[in-house]
N, C-alpha and C positions, 0 to 999 in steps of 0.2 A: 681412386687412390688406396681404399683401403680392403680393395678384393685381393686377396694375396694371390689367389690363383690366375688373377689377370696380370700379374707383374710381366711374365714372361712376354705379354702382346707389346708392352711398350719399352722393355729392358730386353733388347736379344739376346744379351749375354748371360740373361737369367733364366734357367729352366724350371727353378723353385724357390718360392720363398716360405718361410715359415716363422712365426712367433715364437719366439725362445724363452719368454719369462710369462708368469701367468697374470690374469687380470684382463680387462678390455683392451682390445686392440687400438681402439682410438682414444688414447691418452699418454701426456708426456711420460716419459722412462719406457714405454713399451720397447722393446727390442726385435728386431726382424734380422735373419740370417739370409742369405742368398746363395744358392748354390747353382753352378755353370754347369756343363757338359760333364758326364762321368762322376758327379756327385761333389766336383771341385769347389771348396768353400772358397765364394768369392767376395764373404767380408759380411759383418754385422752392423747395422745403422740402428738409432737409437733416435726415438721421437722427441725431438728437445723443444719443438713449438707446434701447438694445437689450435686452432678456432675452426670449428665445424664447418664447411663450405666455404671457409676463407683463406687458412693458412695452413702449411703442414713443411715444418722445419726438420729437417734429418741432421743428426750429428754421425760421422763416421768414426765407427770404433776400429781401429787399425792394431795391428801386431806391434809391439814396442820396435822391433827391428824395422819396420816400415819407413821408407823416408816420407811419406805422407803423414803430415799432422794436423791435428784439429781441423779436419774438412766438415764444412758443411753444406748443404743443399736445401733451398727453401722454394717451396711452391707456393704460389696464390693464385687465387682464383677471383676474377671480377664479372660480375653479370652485366651483361649489356640489356639494352632497351628491348632487342631481338629475344628471341629464346637460345642465344647464344652465349657462351662464357669463354673469357679470354683466360688461358693457363698461363702463365709465366713461370720462368726456371730461373 
């Protein structure tokens, strides 16, 4: 989840993702901008929750004129007895 170069592999609308503030990537408060085809800004997310290997919560920072308000997305991972991991969104 924290390899920004791989974001286009699991989000087909994104061609590039980049960190827009300083500091470590894996921390609450980090902001990530996503770009679509032609360099179109698809939006910025901020890491709102983070537990290494267990939880990643994203808060979408949207323009004031957008109808979307206070959107959040949380990923949780749960190791299984086998070598597999269940990822929930």
